[in-house]
C-alpha positions in Angstrom: 14.8 -34.5 46.1 17.6 -31.6 46.4 16.2 -28.5 48.5 20.1 -27.6 48.3 20.0 -26.7 44.1 16.2 -25.0 44.0 17.8 -22.4 46.9 21.3 -22.0 44.4 18.8 -22.0 41.2 16.7 -19.7 42.6 19.5 -17.4 44.3 20.8 -17.2 40.2 17.6 -16.2 39.3 16.1 -13.9 42.2 15.5 -10.4 41.0 17.6 -7.6 42.3 17.0 -4.4 42.1 19.4 -2.2 40.6 21.0 0.9 42.8 19.3 4.2 42.6 20.8 5.7 39.3 21.2 9.6 39.8 19.8 11.0 36.2 22.6 13.5 35.6 21.7 14.7 31.7 17.7 14.6 30.9 17.7 14.4 27.3 14.1 14.4 25.7 13.5 12.3 22.2 11.3 13.0 19.3 10.0 11.5 16.8 10.8 13.0 12.9 9.2 11.8 9.8 10.6 13.4 6.8 9.2 13.1 2.8 12.1 12.9 0.1 11.2 14.9 -2.8 10.2 12.0 -4.6 7.1 11.1 -2.1 5.9 14.5 -2.0 5.5 14.5 -5.8 4.0 11.0 -5.4 1.4 12.3 -2.8 0.1 15.1 -5.2 0.2 12.8 -8.2 -2.4 10.4 -5.8 -3.7 13.2 -5.2 -5.2 14.5 -8.4 -5.5 11.2 -9.5 -8.0 10.5 -6.8 -9.5 14.6 -8.1 -10.1 13.3 -11.3 -12.9 12.0 -13.0 -12.7 7.5 -13.8 -15.3 8.5 -16.8 -13.5 10.5 -19.5 -16.7 12.2 -20.7 -15.1 13.1 -24.3 -14.9 9.5 -25.2 -17.5 7.8 -23.7 -20.7 10.7 -24.5 -20.6 10.1 -28.2 -20.8 6.7 -28.2 -23.5 6.9 -25.5 -25.3 9.2 -28.1 -25.2 6.6 -30.8 -26.5 3.3 -28.9 -29.1 6.3 -28.7 -29.6 6.9 -31.4 -29.0 3.1 -32.6 -26.8 4.0 -35.0 -23.9 2.2 -32.7 -22.2 -1.1 -34.8 -19.4 -2.9 -33.9 -17.2 -5.1 -36.3 -17.6 -9.2 -35.3 -13.9 -9.3 -37.0 -11.8 -6.3 -35.6 -13.4 -7.1 -32.0 -12.8 -10.7 -32.3 -9.2 -9.8 -33.3 -8.9 -7.9 -30.6 -10.5 -10.3 -28.1 -8.3 -13.2 -29.1 -4.9 -10.6 -29.0 -6.0 -9.3 -26.0 -6.1 -13.6 -25.0 -3.0 -14.4 -26.4 -0.8 -11.6 -24.6 -2.5 -12.6 -21.2 -1.7 -16.2 -21.6 1.3 -16.5 -23.8 1.7 -19.6 -25.5 
């Protein structure tokens, strides 16, 4: 084993302490975030959607009432054609 080579390598990788550096100009940094007008608009829209109701009662209430009364009927042919249209839309052949 060559100890001289180890000593030479250890000198290369030895940590040297830097000389005292005088700080002449102290500056303070502060992070800043600026949101664009489009981002502000998106925040407003998101908040409006979050505050709105998920159910449109003007559409659902008449349907609920007709179901309760036993008057709600679905045309089987119309239902099947819409179902197939959605299927073809999703898995376009």
